[in-house]
DRENVO-441808 format. One record per residue (C-alpha): x, y, z; residue number from 1. Coordinates in pm, whole numbers, plus 50000, padded with zeros to 5 digits. Each point is the difference from the previous one (the first is absolute). Layout:
BEGIN
<r><east>X</east><north>Y</north><up>Z</up><k>NUM</k></r>
...
***
This chain:
BEGIN
<r><east>26133</east><north>75967</north><up>65243</up><k>1</k></r>
<r><east>50038</east><north>50201</north><up>50321</up><k>2</k></r>
<r><east>50319</east><north>50214</north><up>49984</up><k>3</k></r>
<r><east>50148</east><north>49837</north><up>50311</up><k>4</k></r>
<r><east>49922</east><north>49640</north><up>49900</up><k>5</k></r>
<r><east>50318</east><north>49953</north><up>49788</up><k>6</k></r>
<r><east>50205</east><north>50119</north><up>50299</up><k>7</k></r>
<r><east>49826</east><north>49745</north><up>50221</up><k>8</k></r>
<r><east>50058</east><north>49722</north><up>49744</up><k>9</k></r>
<r><east>50372</east><north>50075</north><up>49974</up><k>10</k></r>
<r><east>50027</east><north>50016</north><up>50379</up><k>11</k></r>
<r><east>49811</east><north>49672</north><up>50041</up><k>12</k></r>
<r><east>50227</east><north>49830</north><up>49747</up><k>13</k></r>
<r><east>50308</east><north>50126</north><up>50184</up><k>14</k></r>
<r><east>49854</east><north>49879</north><up>50331</up><k>15</k></r>
<r><east>49956</east><north>49650</north><up>49859</up><k>16</k></r>
<r><east>50360</east><north>50007</north><up>49871</up><k>17</k></r>
<r><east>50104</east><north>50102</north><up>50350</up><k>18</k></r>
<r><east>49866</east><north>49682</north><up>50162</up><k>19</k></r>
<r><east>50192</east><north>49778</north><up>49757</up><k>20</k></r>
<r><east>50270</east><north>49940</north><up>50260</up><k>21</k></r>
<r><east>49764</east><north>49784</north><up>50205</up><k>22</k></r>
<r><east>49944</east><north>49752</north><up>49718</up><k>23</k></r>
<r><east>50353</east><north>50012</north><up>49857</up><k>24</k></r>
<r><east>50164</east><north>49943</north><up>50339</up><k>25</k></r>
<r><east>49780</east><north>49696</north><up>50059</up><k>26</k></r>
<r><east>50070</east><north>49859</north><up>49652</up><k>27</k></r>
<r><east>50375</east><north>50041</north><up>50051</up><k>28</k></r>
<r><east>49967</east><north>49816</north><up>50333</up><k>29</k></r>
<r><east>49816</east><north>49717</north><up>49824</up><k>30</k></r>
<r><east>50291</east><north>49965</north><up>49755</up><k>31</k></r>
<r><east>49922</east><north>50201</north><up>49686</up><k>32</k></r>
<r><east>50277</east><north>50210</north><up>49841</up><k>33</k></r>
<r><east>49955</east><north>50369</north><up>49908</up><k>34</k></r>
<r><east>49979</east><north>49926</north><up>49626</up><k>35</k></r>
<r><east>49743</east><north>49727</north><up>50065</up><k>36</k></r>
<r><east>49790</east><north>50250</north><up>50196</up><k>37</k></r>
<r><east>50012</east><north>50241</north><up>49703</up><k>38</k></r>
<r><east>49887</east><north>49716</north><up>49770</up><k>39</k></r>
<r><east>49719</east><north>49908</north><up>50241</up><k>40</k></r>
<r><east>49879</east><north>50362</north><up>50002</up><k>41</k></r>
<r><east>49996</east><north>50023</north><up>49621</up><k>42</k></r>
<r><east>49843</east><north>49656</north><up>49942</up><k>43</k></r>
<r><east>49728</east><north>50041</north><up>50263</up><k>44</k></r>
<r><east>49900</east><north>50344</north><up>49874</up><k>45</k></r>
<r><east>50003</east><north>49911</north><up>49630</up><k>46</k></r>
<r><east>49809</east><north>49671</north><up>50039</up><k>47</k></r>
<r><east>49741</east><north>50154</north><up>50234</up><k>48</k></r>
<r><east>49937</east><north>50296</north><up>49771</up><k>49</k></r>
<r><east>49979</east><north>49788</north><up>49686</up><k>50</k></r>
<r><east>49737</east><north>49777</north><up>50164</up><k>51</k></r>
<r><east>49805</east><north>50306</north><up>50114</up><k>52</k></r>
<r><east>50012</east><north>50158</north><up>49654</up><k>53</k></r>
<r><east>49892</east><north>49678</north><up>49825</up><k>54</k></r>
<r><east>49686</east><north>49998</north><up>50217</up><k>55</k></r>
<r><east>49941</east><north>50377</north><up>50006</up><k>56</k></r>
<r><east>50096</east><north>50142</north><up>49662</up><k>57</k></r>
<r><east>50241</east><north>49830</north><up>49758</up><k>58</k></r>
<r><east>50036</east><north>50322</north><up>49801</up><k>59</k></r>
<r><east>50228</east><north>50123</north><up>50279</up><k>60</k></r>
<r><east>50261</east><north>49753</north><up>49874</up><k>61</k></r>
<r><east>50011</east><north>50156</north><up>49653</up><k>62</k></r>
<r><east>50306</east><north>50212</north><up>49924</up><k>63</k></r>
<r><east>50191</east><north>50102</north><up>49692</up><k>64</k></r>
<r><east>50325</east><north>49806</north><up>49962</up><k>65</k></r>
<r><east>50181</east><north>50329</north><up>49941</up><k>66</k></r>
<r><east>49893</east><north>50114</north><up>50348</up><k>67</k></r>
<r><east>50189</east><north>49713</north><up>50162</up><k>68</k></r>
<r><east>50280</east><north>50250</north><up>50053</up><k>69</k></r>
<r><east>49800</east><north>50162</north><up>50281</up><k>70</k></r>
<r><east>49962</east><north>49670</north><up>50185</up><k>71</k></r>
<r><east>50362</east><north>49903</north><up>49940</up><k>72</k></r>
<r><east>50060</east><north>50332</north><up>50175</up><k>73</k></r>
<r><east>49767</east><north>49947</north><up>50297</up><k>74</k></r>
<r><east>50053</east><north>49626</north><up>50035</up><k>75</k></r>
<r><east>50364</east><north>49931</north><up>49914</up><k>76</k></r>
<r><east>50191</east><north>50329</north><up>50003</up><k>77</k></r>
<r><east>49816</east><north>50124</north><up>50310</up><k>78</k></r>
<r><east>49865</east><north>49711</north><up>50212</up><k>79</k></r>
<r><east>50266</east><north>49734</north><up>49934</up><k>80</k></r>
<r><east>50308</east><north>50222</north><up>49979</up><k>81</k></r>
<r><east>49890</east><north>50209</north><up>50300</up><k>82</k></r>
<r><east>49971</east><north>49687</north><up>50215</up><k>83</k></r>
<r><east>50328</east><north>49858</north><up>49868</up><k>84</k></r>
<r><east>50192</east><north>50323</north><up>50067</up><k>85</k></r>
<r><east>49847</east><north>50032</north><up>50345</up><k>86</k></r>
<r><east>50094</east><north>49645</north><up>50099</up><k>87</k></r>
<r><east>50353</east><north>50042</north><up>49859</up><k>88</k></r>
<r><east>50038</east><north>50328</north><up>50192</up><k>89</k></r>
<r><east>49896</east><north>49822</north><up>50319</up><k>90</k></r>
<r><east>50269</east><north>49736</north><up>49934</up><k>91</k></r>
<r><east>50288</east><north>50247</north><up>49962</up><k>92</k></r>
<r><east>49887</east><north>50267</north><up>50248</up><k>93</k></r>
<r><east>49757</east><north>50035</north><up>50290</up><k>94</k></r>
<r><east>49621</east><north>49972</north><up>49974</up><k>95</k></r>
<r><east>49957</east><north>50355</north><up>50131</up><k>96</k></r>
<r><east>50233</east><north>50149</north><up>49738</up><k>97</k></r>
<r><east>49828</east><north>49796</north><up>49728</up><k>98</k></r>
<r><east>49657</east><north>50127</north><up>50103</up><k>99</k></r>
<r><east>50103</east><north>50367</north><up>50020</up><k>100</k></r>
<r><east>50159</east><north>49977</north><up>49653</up><k>101</k></r>
<r><east>49677</east><north>49839</north><up>49875</up><k>102</k></r>
<r><east>49816</east><north>50313</north><up>50110</up><k>103</k></r>
<r><east>50195</east><north>50215</north><up>49759</up><k>104</k></r>
<r><east>49717</east><north>49882</north><up>49772</up><k>105</k></r>
<r><east>49780</east><north>50312</north><up>50046</up><k>106</k></r>
<r><east>50290</east><north>50218</north><up>49883</up><k>107</k></r>
<r><east>50043</east><north>49785</north><up>49687</up><k>108</k></r>
<r><east>49623</east><north>50015</north><up>49937</up><k>109</k></r>
<r><east>49998</east><north>50378</north><up>50037</up><k>110</k></r>
<r><east>50285</east><north>50037</north><up>49749</up><k>111</k></r>
<r><east>49847</east><north>49761</north><up>49744</up><k>112</k></r>
<r><east>49654</east><north>50155</north><up>50046</up><k>113</k></r>
<r><east>50139</east><north>50348</north><up>49932</up><k>114</k></r>
<r><east>50168</east><north>49881</north><up>49678</up><k>115</k></r>
<r><east>49726</east><north>49767</north><up>49871</up><k>116</k></r>
<r><east>49674</east><north>50135</north><up>50144</up><k>117</k></r>
<r><east>50094</east><north>50367</north><up>50054</up><k>118</k></r>
<r><east>49918</east><north>49978</north><up>50372</up><k>119</k></r>
<r><east>50150</east><north>50304</north><up>50173</up><k>120</k></r>
<r><east>50252</east><north>49996</north><up>50287</up><k>121</k></r>
<r><east>49786</east><north>50198</north><up>50243</up><k>122</k></r>
<r><east>50140</east><north>50127</north><up>50330</up><k>123</k></r>
<r><east>49762</east><north>49768</north><up>50185</up><k>124</k></r>
<r><east>50124</east><north>49696</north><up>49808</up><k>125</k></r>
<r><east>50364</east><north>50081</north><up>50068</up><k>126</k></r>
<r><east>49933</east><north>50052</north><up>50371</up><k>127</k></r>
<r><east>49797</east><north>49677</north><up>50012</up><k>128</k></r>
<r><east>50279</east><north>49807</north><up>49822</up><k>129</k></r>
<r><east>50262</east><north>50121</north><up>50248</up><k>130</k></r>
<r><east>49772</east><north>49936</north><up>50300</up><k>131</k></r>
<r><east>49909</east><north>49648</north><up>49889</up><k>132</k></r>
<r><east>50363</east><north>49905</north><up>49934</up><k>133</k></r>
<r><east>50117</east><north>50130</north><up>50340</up><k>134</k></r>
<r><east>49692</east><north>49851</north><up>50169</up><k>135</k></r>
<r><east>50067</east><north>49657</north><up>49847</up><k>136</k></r>
<r><east>50363</east><north>50024</north><up>50113</up><k>137</k></r>
<r><east>49880</east><north>50059</north><up>50357</up><k>138</k></r>
<r><east>49744</east><north>49719</north><up>49977</up><k>139</k></r>
<r><east>50251</east><north>49734</north><up>49893</up><k>140</k></r>
<r><east>50275</east><north>50126</north><up>50233</up><k>141</k></r>
<r><east>50253</east><north>50146</north><up>49755</up><k>142</k></r>
<r><east>49958</east><north>50336</north><up>50175</up><k>143</k></r>
<r><east>50082</east><north>50168</north><up>50234</up><k>144</k></r>
<r><east>50315</east><north>49786</north><up>50032</up><k>145</k></r>
<r><east>50142</east><north>49782</north><up>49725</up><k>146</k></r>
<r><east>50260</east><north>49741</north><up>50103</up><k>147</k></r>
<r><east>50003</east><north>49782</north><up>49691</up><k>148</k></r>
<r><east>50185</east><north>50017</north><up>49669</up><k>149</k></r>
<r><east>49891</east><north>49965</north><up>49643</up><k>150</k></r>
<r><east>50191</east><north>49853</north><up>49707</up><k>151</k></r>
<r><east>49983</east><north>50120</north><up>49642</up><k>152</k></r>
<r><east>49798</east><north>49691</north><up>49904</up><k>153</k></r>
<r><east>49766</east><north>50055</north><up>50292</up><k>154</k></r>
<r><east>49942</east><north>50359</north><up>49889</up><k>155</k></r>
<r><east>49952</east><north>49891</north><up>49638</up><k>156</k></r>
<r><east>49748</east><north>49727</north><up>50080</up><k>157</k></r>
<r><east>49818</east><north>50222</north><up>50251</up><k>158</k></r>
<r><east>49960</east><north>50286</north><up>49753</up><k>159</k></r>
<r><east>49903</east><north>49743</north><up>49735</up><k>160</k></r>
<r><east>49716</east><north>49876</north><up>50221</up><k>161</k></r>
<r><east>49877</east><north>50359</north><up>50041</up><k>162</k></r>
<r><east>50022</east><north>50062</north><up>49625</up><k>163</k></r>
<r><east>49814</east><north>49683</north><up>49899</up><k>164</k></r>
<r><east>49744</east><north>50048</north><up>50278</up><k>165</k></r>
<r><east>49933</east><north>50349</north><up>49863</up><k>166</k></r>
<r><east>49954</east><north>49874</north><up>49646</up><k>167</k></r>
<r><east>49675</east><north>49820</north><up>50092</up><k>168</k></r>
<r><east>49833</east><north>50340</north><up>50038</up><k>169</k></r>
<r><east>50142</east><north>50114</north><up>49667</up><k>170</k></r>
<r><east>49924</east><north>49693</north><up>49786</up><k>171</k></r>
<r><east>49668</east><north>49961</north><up>50183</up><k>172</k></r>
<r><east>49899</east><north>50355</north><up>49911</up><k>173</k></r>
<r><east>50052</east><north>49929</north><up>49629</up><k>174</k></r>
<r><east>49814</east><north>49667</north><up>50015</up><k>175</k></r>
<r><east>49705</east><north>50156</north><up>50184</up><k>176</k></r>
<r><east>49943</east><north>50238</north><up>49711</up><k>177</k></r>
<r><east>49885</east><north>49702</north><up>49792</up><k>178</k></r>
<r><east>49897</east><north>49725</north><up>50243</up><k>179</k></r>
<r><east>49790</east><north>49927</north><up>50307</up><k>180</k></r>
<r><east>50167</east><north>49979</north><up>50342</up><k>181</k></r>
<r><east>49936</east><north>49625</north><up>50014</up><k>182</k></r>
<r><east>50152</east><north>49945</north><up>49655</up><k>183</k></r>
<r><east>50316</east><north>50191</north><up>50094</up><k>184</k></r>
<r><east>50034</east><north>49809</north><up>50327</up><k>185</k></r>
<r><east>49941</east><north>49652</north><up>49859</up><k>186</k></r>
<r><east>50251</east><north>50043</north><up>49715</up><k>187</k></r>
<r><east>50254</east><north>50150</north><up>50241</up><k>188</k></r>
<r><east>49995</east><north>49675</north><up>50196</up><k>189</k></r>
<r><east>49974</east><north>49771</north><up>49697</up><k>190</k></r>
<r><east>50319</east><north>50150</north><up>49857</up><k>191</k></r>
<r><east>50165</east><north>49998</north><up>50344</up><k>192</k></r>
<r><east>49911</east><north>49635</north><up>50057</up><k>193</k></r>
<r><east>50131</east><north>49897</north><up>49657</up><k>194</k></r>
<r><east>50328</east><north>50182</north><up>50068</up><k>195</k></r>
<r><east>50072</east><north>49893</north><up>50359</up><k>196</k></r>
<r><east>49855</east><north>49648</north><up>50040</up><k>197</k></r>
<r><east>50259</east><north>49812</north><up>49786</up><k>198</k></r>
<r><east>50282</east><north>50139</north><up>50219</up><k>199</k></r>
<r><east>49827</east><north>49961</north><up>50337</up><k>200</k></r>
<r><east>50047</east><north>49625</north><up>50058</up><k>201</k></r>
<r><east>49646</east><north>49994</north><up>50132</up><k>202</k></r>
<r><east>49954</east><north>49634</north><up>49905</up><k>203</k></r>
<r><east>50279</east><north>49903</north><up>50239</up><k>204</k></r>
<r><east>49790</east><north>50137</north><up>50287</up><k>205</k></r>
<r><east>49693</east><north>49788</north><up>49918</up><k>206</k></r>
<r><east>49999</east><north>49834</north><up>50343</up><k>207</k></r>
<r><east>49960</east><north>50340</north><up>50170</up><k>208</k></r>
<r><east>49654</east><north>50042</north><up>49848</up><k>209</k></r>
<r><east>49861</east><north>49712</north><up>50206</up><k>210</k></r>
<r><east>49946</east><north>50204</north><up>50317</up><k>211</k></r>
<r><east>49692</east><north>50210</north><up>50078</up><k>212</k></r>
<r><east>50223</east><north>50272</north><up>50146</up><k>213</k></r>
<r><east>50176</east><north>50037</north><up>49665</up><k>214</k></r>
<r><east>49672</east><north>50041</north><up>49813</up><k>215</k></r>
<r><east>49862</east><north>50252</north><up>50249</up><k>216</k></r>
<r><east>50308</east><north>50218</north><up>49949</up><k>217</k></r>
<r><east>50000</east><north>49946</north><up>49623</up><k>218</k></r>
<r><east>49637</east><north>50114</north><up>49985</up><k>219</k></r>
<r><east>50076</east><north>50299</north><up>50224</up><k>220</k></r>
<r><east>50300</east><north>50097</north><up>49788</up><k>221</k></r>
<r><east>49833</east><north>49936</north><up>49665</up><k>222</k></r>
<r><east>49653</east><north>50138</north><up>50075</up><k>223</k></r>
<r><east>50061</east><north>50293</north><up>50231</up><k>224</k></r>
<r><east>50359</east><north>50119</north><up>49954</up><k>225</k></r>
<r><east>50018</east><north>49931</north><up>49627</up><k>226</k></r>
<r><east>49668</east><north>49972</north><up>49815</up><k>227</k></r>
<r><east>49788</east><north>50252</north><up>50193</up><k>228</k></r>
<r><east>50296</east><north>50229</north><up>50067</up><k>229</k></r>
<r><east>50090</east><north>50035</north><up>49632</up><k>230</k></r>
<r><east>49634</east><north>50028</north><up>49892</up><k>231</k></r>
<r><east>49934</east><north>50281</north><up>50248</up><k>232</k></r>
<r><east>50323</east><north>50188</north><up>49922</up><k>233</k></r>
<r><east>49954</east><north>49964</north><up>49623</up><k>234</k></r>
<r><east>49637</east><north>50115</north><up>50022</up><k>235</k></r>
<r><east>50102</east><north>50306</north><up>50197</up><k>236</k></r>
<r><east>50274</east><north>50070</north><up>49746</up><k>237</k></r>
<r><east>49736</east><north>50057</north><up>49731</up><k>238</k></r>
<r><east>49888</east><north>50325</north><up>50167</up><k>239</k></r>
<r><east>50310</east><north>50126</north><up>50178</up><k>240</k></r>
<r><east>50343</east><north>50125</north><up>49897</up><k>241</k></r>
<r><east>50269</east><north>49730</north><up>50004</up><k>242</k></r>
<r><east>50228</east><north>50214</north><up>50218</up><k>243</k></r>
<r><east>49733</east><north>50056</north><up>50265</up><k>244</k></r>
<r><east>49900</east><north>49632</north><up>49999</up><k>245</k></r>
<r><east>50362</east><north>49895</north><up>50054</up><k>246</k></r>
<r><east>50043</east><north>50240</north><up>50292</up><k>247</k></r>
<r><east>49681</east><north>49869</north><up>50160</up><k>248</k></r>
<r><east>50121</east><north>49641</north><up>49961</up><k>249</k></r>
<r><east>50284</east><north>50076</north><up>50244</up><k>250</k></r>
<r><east>49761</east><north>49921</north><up>50284</up><k>251</k></r>
<r><east>50096</east><north>49638</north><up>49924</up><k>252</k></r>
<r><east>50309</east><north>49991</north><up>50229</up><k>253</k></r>
<r><east>49797</east><north>50180</north><up>50269</up><k>254</k></r>
<r><east>49736</east><north>49727</north><up>49987</up><k>255</k></r>
<r><east>50274</east><north>49736</north><up>49995</up><k>256</k></r>
<r><east>50156</east><north>50143</north><up>50318</up><k>257</k></r>
<r><east>49665</east><north>50017</north><up>50176</up><k>258</k></r>
<r><east>49919</east><north>49641</north><up>49899</up><k>259</k></r>
<r><east>50340</east><north>49886</north><up>50131</up><k>260</k></r>
<r><east>49916</east><north>50165</north><up>50329</up><k>261</k></r>
<r><east>49649</east><north>49851</north><up>50021</up><k>262</k></r>
<r><east>50065</east><north>49651</north><up>49860</up><k>263</k></r>
<r><east>50365</east><north>49924</north><up>50078</up><k>264</k></r>
<r><east>50030</east><north>50215</north><up>50316</up><k>265</k></r>
<r><east>50291</east><north>50199</north><up>49858</up><k>266</k></r>
<r><east>50080</east><north>50319</north><up>50190</up><k>267</k></r>
<r><east>49936</east><north>50340</north><up>49844</up><k>268</k></r>
<r><east>50233</east><north>50279</north><up>50113</up><k>269</k></r>
<r><east>49935</east><north>50373</north><up>50026</up><k>270</k></r>
<r><east>50167</east><north>50077</north><up>49667</up><k>271</k></r>
<r><east>49782</east><north>49743</north><up>49826</up><k>272</k></r>
<r><east>49687</east><north>50167</north><up>50134</up><k>273</k></r>
<r><east>50136</east><north>50333</north><up>49873</up><k>274</k></r>
<r><east>50065</east><north>49842</north><up>49659</up><k>275</k></r>
<r><east>49646</east><north>49858</north><up>49988</up><k>276</k></r>
<r><east>49857</east><north>50345</north><up>50074</up><k>277</k></r>
<r><east>50221</east><north>50158</north><up>49731</up><k>278</k></r>
<r><east>49885</east><north>49755</north><up>49732</up><k>279</k></r>
<r><east>49634</east><north>50040</north><up>50093</up><k>280</k></r>
<r><east>50038</east><north>50381</north><up>50002</up><k>281</k></r>
<r><east>50165</east><north>49988</north><up>49655</up><k>282</k></r>
<r><east>49716</east><north>49785</north><up>49862</up><k>283</k></r>
<r><east>49738</east><north>50242</north><up>50136</up><k>284</k></r>
<r><east>50205</east><north>50291</north><up>49864</up><k>285</k></r>
<r><east>50012</east><north>49860</north><up>49646</up><k>286</k></r>
<r><east>49627</east><north>49914</north><up>50017</up><k>287</k></r>
<r><east>49923</east><north>50364</north><up>50076</up><k>288</k></r>
<r><east>50213</east><north>50096</north><up>49703</up><k>289</k></r>
<r><east>49788</east><north>49780</north><up>49775</up><k>290</k></r>
<r><east>49676</east><north>50140</north><up>50141</up><k>291</k></r>
<r><east>50111</east><north>50357</north><up>49933</up><k>292</k></r>
<r><east>50108</east><north>49909</north><up>49646</up><k>293</k></r>
<r><east>49652</east><north>49855</north><up>49934</up><k>294</k></r>
<r><east>49833</east><north>50312</north><up>50137</up><k>295</k></r>
<r><east>50232</east><north>50220</north><up>49792</up><k>296</k></r>
<r><east>49921</east><north>49802</north><up>49683</up><k>297</k></r>
<r><east>49628</east><north>50027</north><up>50066</up><k>298</k></r>
<r><east>50029</east><north>50374</north><up>50059</up><k>299</k></r>
<r><east>50205</east><north>50037</north><up>49681</up><k>300</k></r>
<r><east>49743</east><north>49799</north><up>49809</up><k>301</k></r>
<r><east>49716</east><north>50212</north><up>50137</up><k>302</k></r>
<r><east>50195</east><north>50312</north><up>49915</up><k>303</k></r>
<r><east>50058</east><north>49882</north><up>49643</up><k>304</k></r>
<r><east>49632</east><north>49910</north><up>49961</up><k>305</k></r>
<r><east>49897</east><north>50340</north><up>50131</up><k>306</k></r>
<r><east>50237</east><north>50176</north><up>49762</up><k>307</k></r>
<r><east>49871</east><north>49792</north><up>49711</up><k>308</k></r>
<r><east>49638</east><north>50080</north><up>50091</up><k>309</k></r>
<r><east>50079</east><north>50372</north><up>50020</up><k>310</k></r>
<r><east>50166</east><north>49982</north><up>49659</up><k>311</k></r>
<r><east>49691</east><north>49832</north><up>49850</up><k>312</k></r>
<r><east>49772</east><north>50261</north><up>50160</up><k>313</k></r>
<r><east>50205</east><north>50287</north><up>49854</up><k>314</k></r>
<r><east>49999</east><north>49832</north><up>49659</up><k>315</k></r>
<r><east>49618</east><north>49972</north><up>50007</up><k>316</k></r>
<r><east>49964</east><north>50361</north><up>50109</up><k>317</k></r>
<r><east>50211</east><north>50114</north><up>49708</up><k>318</k></r>
***
């Protein structure tokens, strides 16, 4: 795999997450509730992937029962609880505050990755974390002036959404050590669908499925902003540090703002453009960090090989 391909995959996944607002806004307008939209995402992705695997390679559905803990992590603890906390945060505080608290996720990922995977807190990562957080705050309008207020519950749910969002990268990293990207993704959504559907009241919205507009948005949400987005991000995660992947995924609110401007004619202000540039700069910055780490590892490997060869040569001479 080309060294930059995982970076592209993570970025592409984040881009597809960023356009989710188009489909979700339309589904809300049709009459679906937030929890029903979460159930639709999980059901569409799980059913589509299962059908694909049955035709392509049924071995991809084989897992050890003991490994279900990984998919409880990615599907229920991460996907379902992240969505639930985010929606609850939006109920008790503003959307902008909820979104900025969601993007504490890269900081959580960096901390967990240091403890669990021994990924170092490099200067570049810290700078990128700070830049992405401030950039996201500019993009969604929290900075430079904040006129709102936040309750304790709003803060708690907002930080909870960031924590559970971050855990996908952590649980996913463990699962990818044993299973294919497709296997990890399909079981993430199977477990999510099992957990969320009974509480969604989706059957009470049966009449809403009769319109073509609803199905076009369901397919857009399920195929592009869920199935392909998670497949691409998860595939990239196999070859990239969790902390770097999470920082790169912060282009999502940037894409969302640009889509709002292009599709819904929402106005972008100067500070939002500055925020967009900050996030993009941070993503490029952390990419360069990864490239230098790869080069350093290769040089270290070559140096070790050279030293080993010299040692063998001296041994033979003696």
